[in-house]
Backbone bond lengths (Angstrom), bond angles and torsions (degrees), N, CA, C in turn:
res aa  C-N    CA-C-N  psi(-1)  N-CA   C-N-CA  omega(-1)  CA-C   N-CA-C  phi
1 M - - - 1.464 - - 1.522 109.55 -
2 S 1.326 117.25 133.88 1.451 120.60 179.96 1.525 110.00 -74.57
3 V 1.332 115.42 150.18 1.450 121.72 -179.36 1.526 109.07 -81.05
4 K 1.329 116.98 136.66 1.455 121.94 178.55 1.518 109.00 -100.70
5 N 1.335 116.24 114.30 1.460 121.49 179.52 1.523 109.94 -101.40
6 F 1.343 115.24 164.73 1.467 121.06 175.88 1.523 107.63 -130.60
7 L 1.339 114.71 80.80 1.461 121.22 -179.42 1.527 111.13 -96.60
8 S 1.313 116.08 -27.45 1.470 121.59 173.12 1.519 107.67 -151.36
9 L 1.317 116.52 169.88 1.463 120.55 179.93 1.519 112.59 -61.13
10 M 1.323 117.25 -22.58 1.455 120.42 -177.83 1.526 113.06 -75.34
11 D 1.334 117.36 -7.76 1.468 119.96 179.16 1.524 112.29 -75.45
12 F 1.328 117.28 -17.42 1.458 121.35 178.12 1.523 109.23 -117.27
13 S 1.318 115.41 155.37 1.466 119.49 176.18 1.522 109.08 -76.01
14 P 1.340 117.38 160.23 1.465 119.42 174.67 1.526 112.58 -55.31
15 E 1.331 116.01 -35.73 1.466 119.79 179.24 1.520 111.33 -66.63
16 D 1.335 116.72 -40.52 1.467 120.62 177.00 1.527 110.84 -62.41
17 L 1.309 116.46 -43.92 1.466 120.73 -179.24 1.528 110.70 -63.37
18 E 1.318 116.92 -43.06 1.463 120.02 178.21 1.528 110.45 -62.72
19 Q 1.331 116.21 -39.53 1.464 120.50 179.22 1.531 110.65 -62.39
20 I 1.336 116.57 -43.10 1.464 120.84 -179.83 1.525 110.62 -63.58
21 I 1.320 117.00 -42.20 1.465 120.78 -178.38 1.524 111.02 -67.30
22 E 1.327 117.08 -42.51 1.461 119.75 176.87 1.529 110.53 -63.14
23 R 1.333 115.62 -40.50 1.467 119.68 179.80 1.530 110.58 -66.34
24 A 1.331 117.26 -35.14 1.462 120.62 178.54 1.521 110.88 -59.14
25 S 1.321 116.73 -42.94 1.468 119.94 178.25 1.527 111.27 -66.89
26 E 1.332 117.15 -35.43 1.468 120.35 176.30 1.520 110.86 -65.08
27 L 1.337 116.96 -44.78 1.464 121.11 178.89 1.529 111.23 -63.91
28 K 1.331 115.96 -34.58 1.463 120.44 176.70 1.527 110.58 -63.34
29 R 1.337 116.69 -42.83 1.459 120.10 178.65 1.521 111.63 -65.17
30 L 1.331 116.88 -40.42 1.460 120.37 176.89 1.521 110.68 -60.81
31 H 1.320 115.84 -45.76 1.465 121.19 -179.69 1.524 111.16 -62.25
32 D 1.324 116.77 -45.12 1.460 120.94 -178.79 1.528 111.75 -66.61
33 S 1.348 115.94 -24.26 1.464 120.26 178.71 1.523 112.65 -88.12
34 G 1.331 116.04 -2.84 1.462 120.13 -179.97 1.507 114.34 78.02
35 I 1.332 116.98 16.85 1.466 121.34 -179.04 1.528 109.61 -87.29
36 R 1.325 117.33 124.55 1.461 121.71 178.82 1.524 109.83 -77.54
37 H 1.317 115.77 133.43 1.468 122.06 179.83 1.519 106.21 -137.25
38 R 1.337 116.55 107.26 1.472 120.36 -169.57 1.532 111.41 -127.68
39 P 1.343 117.65 62.53 1.463 119.79 -178.23 1.528 114.07 -75.19
40 L 1.338 118.46 -12.26 1.464 120.98 -176.32 1.529 112.00 -105.35
41 E 1.322 116.32 24.17 1.461 119.51 178.19 1.526 109.61 -59.34
42 G 1.313 115.75 130.44 1.458 121.42 -178.02 1.512 114.38 89.36
43 K 1.331 117.65 -4.30 1.465 121.81 179.22 1.533 110.24 -94.05
44 T 1.336 115.21 146.13 1.465 120.75 -179.29 1.517 110.22 -128.74
45 M 1.335 115.43 137.30 1.454 121.73 176.43 1.521 109.34 -116.79
46 A 1.328 116.83 133.72 1.463 122.22 170.66 1.514 108.47 -95.94
47 M 1.333 117.04 133.75 1.461 122.23 -179.59 1.525 107.89 -119.60
48 I 1.331 117.20 115.92 1.464 122.51 179.76 1.521 108.81 -104.23
49 F 1.322 116.32 118.26 1.463 121.60 -177.31 1.524 110.47 -114.96
50 E 1.318 115.88 101.32 1.457 121.02 170.76 1.526 109.82 -81.25
51 L 1.341 116.11 -26.24 1.456 123.26 178.50 1.523 108.95 -110.66
52 K 1.319 116.49 145.17 1.454 120.47 179.21 1.524 110.59 -65.77
53 S 1.318 115.18 154.83 1.461 119.31 -176.75 1.516 110.54 -157.02
54 T 1.312 115.73 145.19 1.464 121.99 168.06 1.526 109.08 -110.66
55 R 1.342 116.03 -65.64 1.456 121.63 -173.16 1.532 113.18 -65.26
56 T 1.336 117.11 -44.34 1.467 119.41 -177.95 1.516 110.93 -63.70
57 R 1.317 116.63 -45.42 1.468 119.23 -178.86 1.525 111.36 -65.10
58 V 1.325 116.86 -50.04 1.459 119.77 -176.44 1.528 111.14 -64.34
59 A 1.334 117.15 -41.58 1.465 119.92 -178.30 1.527 111.07 -64.85
60 F 1.320 118.02 -44.37 1.460 120.17 179.50 1.532 111.26 -68.34
61 E 1.327 116.75 -43.25 1.450 119.58 -176.93 1.530 110.89 -68.36
62 A 1.324 116.85 -46.45 1.462 120.19 177.87 1.520 110.93 -65.48
63 G 1.338 116.17 -40.29 1.454 119.78 179.97 1.512 112.57 -62.62
64 M 1.325 116.62 -44.43 1.463 120.29 179.11 1.531 110.24 -62.70
65 Y 1.320 116.97 -40.09 1.467 120.81 178.23 1.522 110.81 -63.46
66 Q 1.340 117.01 -45.62 1.459 120.16 -178.24 1.521 112.05 -63.94
67 L 1.321 117.12 -28.77 1.466 121.35 178.18 1.524 112.37 -85.50
68 G 1.334 116.65 2.12 1.460 120.52 176.65 1.506 115.26 94.99
69 G 1.338 117.45 -1.02 1.458 121.09 -178.85 1.517 112.76 -97.48
70 H 1.322 114.77 -166.60 1.466 121.28 -176.13 1.520 108.59 -137.54
71 A 1.329 116.18 140.77 1.463 121.76 179.44 1.521 109.56 -119.62
72 I 1.336 116.16 137.70 1.466 122.75 178.65 1.518 108.47 -114.13
73 F 1.323 117.09 122.64 1.457 123.39 -179.84 1.523 110.06 -89.48
74 L 1.341 116.12 127.35 1.464 121.66 -178.87 1.521 109.97 -130.60
75 R 1.322 116.76 133.21 1.461 121.79 169.42 1.516 107.65 -104.84
76 P 1.347 118.47 147.39 1.464 119.63 -179.40 1.529 113.52 -54.33
77 D 1.344 117.41 -36.18 1.464 119.08 -178.44 1.520 112.27 -75.43
78 E 1.336 117.34 -5.17 1.458 121.28 176.14 1.529 111.74 -104.15
79 T 1.329 117.28 2.95 1.451 121.99 179.67 1.530 109.00 -123.92
80 Q 1.315 114.94 176.59 1.467 119.30 178.76 1.528 111.78 -71.42
81 L 1.354 117.72 -11.14 1.459 119.08 172.91 1.520 110.13 -59.58
82 G 1.329 115.02 -35.18 1.459 119.98 179.38 1.516 113.15 -72.93
83 R 1.318 117.17 -8.70 1.467 120.71 179.43 1.517 111.56 -116.03
84 G 1.329 115.89 16.52 1.456 118.82 171.94 1.506 116.17 103.26
85 E 1.338 119.06 1.57 1.462 119.08 176.80 1.527 109.09 -65.98
86 S 1.322 116.59 138.47 1.456 120.00 -177.18 1.525 110.55 -70.84
87 I 1.314 115.36 156.35 1.460 120.36 178.82 1.530 111.58 -62.87
88 P 1.344 120.01 -44.81 1.469 118.69 177.35 1.519 113.23 -61.13
89 D 1.339 116.89 -37.31 1.466 119.10 178.85 1.522 110.71 -65.54
90 M 1.324 116.62 -42.63 1.458 119.72 177.69 1.528 110.88 -62.61
91 A 1.318 116.65 -38.21 1.464 120.24 178.64 1.519 111.09 -61.98
92 R 1.322 116.73 -42.33 1.470 120.24 179.63 1.518 111.31 -65.73
93 V 1.324 116.69 -37.84 1.467 120.91 179.22 1.521 110.19 -65.20
94 L 1.325 116.79 -53.06 1.459 119.74 -176.21 1.525 111.79 -65.35
95 S 1.329 116.75 -31.62 1.463 120.15 179.15 1.516 112.02 -61.00
96 S 1.309 116.44 -27.91 1.462 120.19 -179.18 1.526 112.39 -86.49
97 L 1.354 116.54 -5.60 1.467 120.39 -173.58 1.525 114.00 -117.28
98 V 1.334 117.62 -27.00 1.469 120.77 -175.65 1.525 109.62 -130.20
99 D 1.325 115.40 173.69 1.460 120.97 -175.54 1.523 113.59 -98.59
100 I 1.340 117.09 -20.63 1.456 121.67 -178.18 1.523 107.90 -160.16
101 V 1.340 116.51 151.34 1.466 121.03 -178.65 1.520 108.89 -130.03
102 M 1.336 115.45 136.48 1.458 121.95 173.35 1.522 107.81 -117.50
103 L 1.343 117.04 133.38 1.455 121.67 179.09 1.521 110.27 -124.12
104 R 1.326 115.64 140.87 1.473 122.77 173.64 1.518 105.61 -127.28
105 V 1.339 116.69 107.66 1.465 120.75 -168.57 1.529 111.11 -137.42
106 H 1.322 115.19 165.59 1.465 121.15 175.27 1.522 110.98 -66.90
107 D 1.321 115.80 -55.74 1.469 121.56 -167.87 1.527 110.79 -100.26
108 H 1.320 116.11 120.01 1.462 120.26 -179.69 1.530 111.50 -59.67
109 A 1.319 117.30 -28.92 1.467 120.22 179.40 1.526 110.93 -61.09
110 D 1.324 117.43 -29.28 1.467 119.94 179.03 1.527 111.22 -68.30
111 I 1.331 116.95 -38.44 1.466 119.77 177.02 1.529 110.00 -66.57
112 S 1.327 116.28 -42.37 1.462 120.08 179.19 1.523 110.75 -61.70
113 S 1.334 116.96 -41.32 1.461 121.51 178.47 1.525 110.82 -64.63
114 F 1.327 116.45 -42.95 1.466 120.71 179.15 1.530 110.06 -62.57
115 A 1.331 116.55 -47.48 1.460 120.97 -177.18 1.524 111.75 -62.91
116 A 1.323 116.92 -36.04 1.467 120.57 -178.75 1.522 111.73 -63.87
117 A 1.337 117.19 -29.10 1.461 121.06 -178.04 1.519 112.87 -99.19
118 S 1.322 117.72 -8.34 1.460 121.42 -174.88 1.522 111.70 -84.41
119 S 1.315 115.96 142.97 1.463 121.01 174.90 1.521 111.51 -102.64
120 V 1.343 116.89 4.11 1.463 121.63 173.55 1.522 108.52 -122.07
121 P 1.325 117.93 161.00 1.477 120.21 -177.56 1.524 112.43 -61.05
122 V 1.338 115.18 146.74 1.461 122.15 -179.61 1.527 108.45 -124.40
123 I 1.333 115.65 136.22 1.466 122.84 179.08 1.520 109.27 -115.39
124 N 1.311 115.91 135.02 1.458 121.91 173.11 1.530 108.58 -84.54
125 G 1.345 116.25 106.38 1.449 121.44 177.87 1.516 112.43 -82.31
126 M 1.268 118.34 -7.35 1.467 129.40 170.92 1.519 108.59 149.46
127 S 1.311 115.09 139.94 1.457 122.20 173.41 1.522 107.43 -141.64
128 N 1.330 116.31 178.67 1.464 119.07 177.89 1.526 112.18 -70.48
129 R 1.309 117.25 -8.46 1.459 121.83 -177.21 1.528 112.56 -101.31
130 F 1.334 116.46 -46.35 1.463 120.48 -174.07 1.529 111.50 -142.84
131 H 1.330 114.58 157.84 1.463 122.53 174.99 1.535 107.53 -136.82
132 P 1.330 117.94 66.31 1.468 120.37 -169.64 1.523 114.41 -67.19
133 C 1.340 118.04 -32.63 1.462 119.36 -178.59 1.526 111.31 -64.39
134 Q 1.332 116.57 -34.70 1.465 119.52 178.11 1.525 110.84 -62.25
135 L 1.329 116.55 -37.49 1.465 119.61 -178.87 1.517 111.71 -66.10
136 L 1.335 117.97 -31.10 1.461 119.50 176.04 1.521 110.31 -61.98
137 A 1.331 116.51 -44.84 1.469 120.49 178.74 1.520 111.20 -65.05
138 D 1.334 116.74 -40.59 1.468 120.45 -179.54 1.535 110.89 -64.33
139 M 1.326 116.08 -44.96 1.459 119.39 -178.99 1.533 110.85 -68.34
140 Q 1.325 117.32 -35.84 1.466 120.18 175.13 1.526 110.48 -62.09
141 T 1.324 116.39 -44.21 1.465 120.81 -178.15 1.519 111.12 -63.23
142 F 1.332 116.83 -44.51 1.468 119.44 179.31 1.526 110.11 -62.76
143 A 1.322 117.14 -44.09 1.466 120.90 -178.69 1.519 111.10 -61.21
144 E 1.325 116.96 -40.38 1.461 120.32 -179.56 1.523 112.02 -69.19
145 K 1.323 116.41 -32.45 1.466 120.73 -176.80 1.527 113.52 -89.69
146 R 1.334 116.51 -36.46 1.466 119.20 -170.75 1.525 114.09 -130.83
147 G 1.325 118.84 -5.39 1.461 119.60 -176.05 1.522 111.34 90.49
148 S 1.311 117.17 -154.95 1.459 121.70 -174.72 1.534 111.61 -63.00
149 I 1.325 115.05 139.52 1.463 120.38 176.67 1.532 111.46 -89.70
150 R 1.303 117.16 -4.02 1.466 121.00 179.84 1.537 110.47 -55.99
151 D 1.333 115.03 131.22 1.471 123.80 178.01 1.526 114.00 65.34
152 Q 1.329 117.91 11.97 1.458 120.96 173.22 1.533 108.94 -83.87
153 L 1.332 116.67 167.38 1.460 121.49 178.21 1.522 109.25 -106.58
154 V 1.322 115.95 123.28 1.463 123.03 178.24 1.522 108.04 -112.46
155 A 1.322 116.18 136.46 1.462 121.73 176.47 1.526 108.63 -114.46
156 F 1.326 115.98 127.77 1.464 120.64 172.82 1.523 107.47 -111.81
157 V 1.332 116.25 122.11 1.460 122.03 -177.91 1.522 108.57 -119.73
158 G 1.341 117.05 125.63 1.467 119.05 177.45 1.500 113.65 139.28
159 D 1.325 116.33 -130.97 1.456 122.92 -173.28 1.525 111.27 -94.07
160 G 1.309 117.87 131.95 1.461 122.17 178.19 1.515 111.41 -78.79
161 H 1.332 116.31 60.07 1.471 122.38 -174.52 1.530 109.24 -110.65
162 N 1.329 117.76 -146.82 1.465 120.69 -171.27 1.526 114.05 -64.95
163 M 1.346 117.42 -38.32 1.462 118.57 178.12 1.527 111.01 -67.15
164 C 1.313 116.58 -43.01 1.462 120.60 177.32 1.530 110.27 -61.32
165 N 1.323 116.70 -44.45 1.466 120.58 178.32 1.528 111.32 -57.67
166 S 1.329 115.60 -42.51 1.465 119.17 -178.64 1.521 111.34 -68.65
167 Y 1.325 117.29 -32.95 1.466 119.05 175.78 1.530 111.32 -68.85
168 I 1.320 116.99 -33.01 1.468 119.10 175.43 1.526 110.03 -61.44
169 L 1.333 116.51 -46.25 1.466 119.55 177.57 1.524 111.11 -64.64
170 A 1.334 116.26 -37.96 1.466 119.79 179.58 1.525 111.23 -63.50
171 S 1.332 117.62 -34.21 1.464 119.62 179.56 1.525 110.92 -61.69
172 K 1.327 116.33 -31.17 1.470 120.28 176.68 1.524 111.21 -77.15
173 Q 1.331 115.61 -46.70 1.465 120.42 -173.81 1.522 113.21 -73.22
174 F 1.346 117.16 -32.85 1.465 120.79 -178.23 1.528 112.70 -107.00
175 D 1.320 116.01 -1.81 1.471 121.73 169.80 1.522 113.12 63.40
176 F 1.350 116.03 51.98 1.464 119.99 173.40 1.522 109.57 -122.85
177 D 1.335 116.05 163.89 1.455 121.73 177.03 1.524 109.26 -86.27
178 L 1.322 116.53 139.95 1.461 121.66 -176.25 1.521 109.53 -130.18
179 A 1.325 115.98 121.75 1.461 122.42 174.09 1.521 108.06 -108.72
180 I 1.325 116.48 123.63 1.462 122.50 -175.32 1.518 109.01 -113.51
181 S 1.327 115.69 130.96 1.461 119.73 174.95 1.518 109.17 -127.04
182 T 1.329 116.19 118.90 1.456 123.68 178.33 1.529 107.97 -138.27
183 P 1.332 117.65 160.98 1.459 117.70 167.42 1.532 109.22 -58.06
184 T 1.302 117.04 148.20 1.467 121.17 -175.64 1.520 112.36 -53.59
185 K 1.328 117.12 -41.75 1.461 120.46 -178.19 1.519 112.64 -67.24
186 F 1.328 117.06 -21.40 1.461 121.29 -174.73 1.517 112.05 -114.80
187 R 1.335 114.67 31.72 1.456 119.96 174.49 1.528 110.17 -63.83
188 P 1.339 117.30 156.02 1.471 119.46 174.76 1.521 110.86 -69.22
189 D 1.308 115.52 167.59 1.459 122.26 178.33 1.532 109.79 -54.79
190 E 1.331 116.37 123.52 1.471 120.69 -174.37 1.524 112.04 -63.80
191 Q 1.321 116.85 -39.25 1.460 119.35 -179.88 1.524 110.62 -64.78
192 L 1.335 116.02 -40.66 1.453 120.03 178.04 1.529 110.32 -66.01
193 L 1.321 116.63 -42.75 1.460 121.03 179.24 1.523 111.04 -61.42
194 D 1.325 116.32 -41.46 1.467 120.98 -179.45 1.529 112.12 -68.52
195 S 1.343 116.38 -17.98 1.468 119.98 -176.96 1.522 112.65 -74.99
196 S 1.339 117.23 -14.70 1.460 120.54 -179.46 1.521 110.34 -115.16
197 S 1.304 116.21 120.37 1.462 120.57 177.86 1.529 111.42 -73.18
198 R 1.335 117.09 -10.98 1.461 120.76 -178.26 1.522 112.49 -96.55
199 A 1.342 118.49 -5.86 1.464 121.90 -176.19 1.518 110.99 -109.98
200 R 1.339 116.18 143.38 1.459 120.83 177.39 1.530 109.22 -147.76
201 W 1.329 115.36 152.41 1.470 121.47 176.42 1.514 108.51 -100.20
202 V 1.341 116.06 136.59 1.459 121.37 175.67 1.522 107.76 -126.86
203 S 1.311 116.70 160.25 1.465 120.07 -169.82 1.519 114.61 -82.81
204 T 1.337 118.10 -23.93 1.465 118.57 -175.64 1.523 111.41 -126.90
205 P 1.330 117.15 148.30 1.475 120.58 175.55 1.522 111.97 -59.55
206 Q 1.335 117.20 -35.39 1.458 120.72 -178.91 1.524 111.13 -61.65
207 E 1.324 116.47 -41.38 1.464 120.26 179.04 1.528 110.54 -67.65
208 A 1.330 117.04 -39.57 1.460 120.62 -178.98 1.525 111.46 -65.96
209 V 1.322 116.30 -42.13 1.463 121.42 -171.75 1.524 112.55 -81.90
210 S 1.309 118.37 -20.58 1.462 121.33 -175.85 1.533 111.66 -54.01
211 G 1.325 116.13 115.88 1.456 121.64 178.11 1.517 114.91 76.34
212 A 1.333 119.52 6.34 1.466 122.28 -174.62 1.522 111.95 -69.23
213 N 1.318 115.36 144.65 1.465 122.18 175.87 1.532 112.01 -90.43
214 L 1.324 115.79 -22.22 1.463 121.74 178.03 1.519 107.76 -143.23
215 V 1.324 116.59 132.69 1.459 122.31 175.95 1.526 107.93 -119.83
216 V 1.333 115.60 131.70 1.462 122.11 -175.63 1.518 109.16 -129.80
217 T 1.324 116.31 143.74 1.457 120.12 171.18 1.516 109.73 -142.76
218 D 1.328 116.05 176.77 1.460 122.78 179.31 1.528 106.78 -149.52
219 V 1.319 116.78 171.88 1.464 120.63 -179.34 1.522 110.51 -62.23
220 W 1.327 115.57 155.49 1.456 121.16 179.73 1.524 111.94 -76.76
221 S 1.328 117.18 -29.85 1.473 121.23 179.82 1.521 108.35 -127.78
222 S 1.314 116.60 111.45 1.456 121.03 179.32 1.519 110.35 -84.12
223 M 1.348 114.92 170.54 1.456 119.45 176.87 1.525 109.91 -58.93
224 G 1.328 115.47 133.88 1.456 120.86 -176.49 1.514 112.87 95.50
225 Q 1.332 116.82 -6.58 1.469 121.07 -179.91 1.529 111.22 -114.21
226 E 1.309 117.01 19.90 1.460 120.67 -175.54 1.525 112.62 -59.22
227 N 1.321 117.11 -33.88 1.471 119.33 -179.59 1.526 112.97 -71.85
228 E 1.329 117.51 -9.67 1.470 121.87 178.48 1.528 111.59 -102.41
229 R 1.313 117.47 6.09 1.461 120.37 -169.58 1.532 112.95 -58.27
230 V 1.319 118.06 -45.41 1.460 120.88 -177.66 1.523 110.54 -63.92
231 E 1.341 116.27 -47.79 1.465 120.32 179.47 1.525 111.08 -60.52
232 R 1.331 116.66 -42.80 1.451 120.48 -178.45 1.530 111.48 -67.91
233 H 1.312 116.20 -39.63 1.458 119.52 -179.38 1.531 110.27 -60.28
234 E 1.309 116.81 -38.52 1.465 120.47 177.98 1.534 111.28 -71.10
235 A 1.330 116.58 -41.57 1.471 120.38 -175.24 1.525 112.70 -69.21
236 F 1.340 117.26 -28.87 1.464 120.44 -172.39 1.532 113.69 -98.78
237 Q 1.318 118.03 9.15 1.458 120.16 -174.89 1.523 113.89 -55.38
238 E 1.320 117.77 -33.53 1.467 121.18 -178.42 1.526 112.39 -90.97
239 F 1.328 117.08 10.88 1.465 120.13 -173.79 1.526 112.67 -117.56
240 Q 1.322 115.96 23.73 1.456 119.50 175.74 1.534 109.90 -76.56
241 V 1.335 115.72 138.04 1.464 120.57 173.58 1.521 107.70 -93.31
242 N 1.318 116.51 125.24 1.453 121.70 179.17 1.523 109.05 -139.72
243 S 1.318 116.27 178.44 1.463 119.81 -175.87 1.524 111.46 -63.03
244 G 1.337 117.47 -34.66 1.453 120.53 178.06 1.513 112.30 -63.00
245 L 1.331 116.82 -40.53 1.458 120.29 178.14 1.530 110.05 -66.26
246 L 1.330 117.33 -42.03 1.464 120.47 179.47 1.530 111.60 -63.00
247 D 1.317 117.36 -26.02 1.465 120.51 -179.73 1.524 112.03 -62.79
248 S 1.341 117.23 -21.77 1.468 119.49 179.36 1.525 112.17 -89.09
249 A 1.338 116.95 -1.58 1.458 121.40 177.85 1.530 110.09 -85.93
250 D 1.328 116.35 -176.30 1.453 121.37 175.64 1.531 109.74 -60.83
251 A 1.327 116.78 151.02 1.464 120.66 -177.27 1.525 112.28 -60.61
252 N 1.337 117.71 -26.67 1.468 122.20 -179.59 1.525 112.18 -104.50
253 V 1.325 116.80 26.47 1.459 120.81 -177.11 1.528 111.31 -61.14
254 L 1.332 115.20 148.54 1.459 122.99 170.75 1.519 108.57 -112.79
255 F 1.327 116.39 148.71 1.467 121.23 175.74 1.515 109.34 -117.91
256 M 1.349 115.87 135.73 1.464 121.91 178.84 1.520 111.14 -132.28
257 H 1.320 114.53 152.55 1.474 123.88 177.52 1.523 105.54 -151.85
258 C 1.334 117.49 133.60 1.465 119.84 -175.45 1.528 112.63 -74.56
259 L 1.335 117.84 -14.62 1.461 123.51 -179.56 1.538 111.15 66.11
260 P 1.327 118.09 154.00 1.455 127.20 1.36 1.522 111.53 -72.00
261 A 1.325 115.91 148.69 1.462 121.46 -179.50 1.518 110.34 -100.80
262 H 1.308 115.91 143.56 1.461 122.26 173.56 1.523 107.22 -103.89
263 R 1.324 115.48 91.93 1.463 120.85 -178.88 1.524 109.64 -60.67
264 G 1.311 114.74 136.73 1.453 119.95 -177.05 1.511 113.32 90.42
265 E 1.335 117.06 -6.55 1.466 121.10 175.50 1.526 108.84 -112.77
266 E 1.335 118.19 -97.76 1.472 119.16 -176.34 1.526 112.42 -68.61
267 I 1.345 116.79 -20.48 1.464 120.38 173.66 1.526 108.84 -131.44
268 S 1.319 116.20 156.19 1.459 120.28 174.84 1.524 109.00 -71.11
269 D 1.343 115.56 163.01 1.464 120.85 -175.60 1.519 113.01 -56.95
270 D 1.339 116.67 -31.83 1.458 119.98 -171.48 1.525 114.51 -103.77
271 L 1.330 118.70 3.80 1.467 119.26 -169.08 1.528 113.00 -68.25
272 L 1.321 118.35 -34.37 1.467 119.54 -179.03 1.517 111.86 -64.44
273 E 1.335 116.24 -21.83 1.464 120.38 177.90 1.531 112.38 -95.23
274 D 1.314 117.51 -2.17 1.462 121.37 176.96 1.537 108.51 -62.69
275 P 1.337 118.77 138.38 1.470 119.93 -178.66 1.524 113.95 -61.72
276 R 1.320 117.65 -16.00 1.462 120.54 177.69 1.524 112.51 -85.11
277 S 1.332 116.88 -8.60 1.459 121.81 179.27 1.529 110.29 -82.12
278 V 1.340 115.73 132.76 1.470 120.94 175.10 1.527 109.33 -120.71
279 V 1.315 115.81 30.12 1.465 121.18 -174.30 1.526 112.02 -63.26
280 W 1.341 117.54 -39.17 1.463 118.33 -177.80 1.530 111.14 -71.28
281 E 1.331 117.66 -37.58 1.469 119.61 173.38 1.524 110.55 -65.08
282 E 1.321 115.73 -39.71 1.463 121.69 179.45 1.518 111.32 -59.02
283 T 1.340 116.78 -47.24 1.465 118.53 -178.14 1.524 111.01 -70.17
284 G 1.340 117.96 -33.56 1.455 119.88 176.12 1.516 112.31 -66.34
285 N 1.314 116.35 -32.72 1.470 120.04 179.57 1.519 112.60 -71.21
286 R 1.318 117.39 -13.10 1.458 118.66 176.14 1.528 110.48 -61.93
287 L 1.318 117.21 -33.90 1.460 120.59 177.38 1.521 110.88 -60.59
288 H 1.310 116.73 -50.67 1.457 120.15 -172.13 1.524 112.60 -78.29
289 S 1.336 117.50 -33.45 1.467 118.90 176.32 1.524 110.61 -67.58
290 K 1.309 117.39 -35.96 1.469 119.92 176.82 1.524 111.07 -69.45
291 K 1.311 117.14 -36.41 1.462 120.05 174.84 1.525 110.74 -61.68
292 A 1.327 116.01 -44.52 1.463 119.69 179.13 1.527 111.00 -63.37
293 L 1.329 116.60 -38.31 1.461 120.92 178.09 1.525 111.05 -64.44
294 L 1.332 116.95 -46.02 1.463 120.95 179.83 1.532 110.97 -62.79
295 E 1.312 115.88 -44.10 1.471 120.06 179.21 1.519 110.32 -61.41
296 F 1.329 116.27 -43.29 1.478 120.92 -179.74 1.525 110.93 -62.81
297 M 1.338 117.09 -43.77 1.463 120.22 -174.03 1.531 112.96 -78.29
298 L 1.323 117.38 -27.24 1.467 120.10 -176.84 1.520 113.57 -99.19
299 N 1.319 117.46 -13.85 1.462 120.10 177.20 1.525 110.94 -111.56
């Protein structure tokens, strides 16, 4: 049997993704009711973090525990990767010791290399290319608040980086319209953008957000881009999401941010407390969407 990996949203069918999101809400209800559900008892996940994390680590580790399994946290400098062991060799080693591996790394090519050599499923916990697990939580949150996202209008304002890339793929898999507004220099990958007939780039945040049912943003400088911070801060000045910008969206618009947020930069100081913001529900759903993903991939 071939191994099923989750490196981007395109690794699963739209039906699989919908199933995972529906299951995430079911697992959330079980958890809130105090019902123990431990289908992964005896299963172990290795988590390799080249990049620092709060939400991804805690959600995966807590989720694996709640499902009855065990998670092992690894940093590259604590493994033989830090002493020159190749990525394929490490993949072969871990495949013989654990049931599933999650990686959070700078370079997406490293995850692809690891997955190619692994005999157990591999999850992309975030790379410079994609952040697929975040999209599961976002889609779960929208479904719980507003129902199906099919044929809705989503606006992404900010940097054409991994979150933007994942929303482009989501527009194909979940069948919604996506308007993207970034500074010209920080547009998303053109080939990726052209791959979705539902996604388009527009020049201003106002045009992107007009009539939108969901507005999403991300930090202006991601991990690994620290040396570009000054240039980016200047380029993104007109791309802050604030309550005034949301006023031009649909009356029932939702606002999301994957966090951590830099208040006063990509969002105004008060936006997370705006009644249209569902950021805290969104981050809480990362626990249950990851549980649904683990259950799907290991069962």
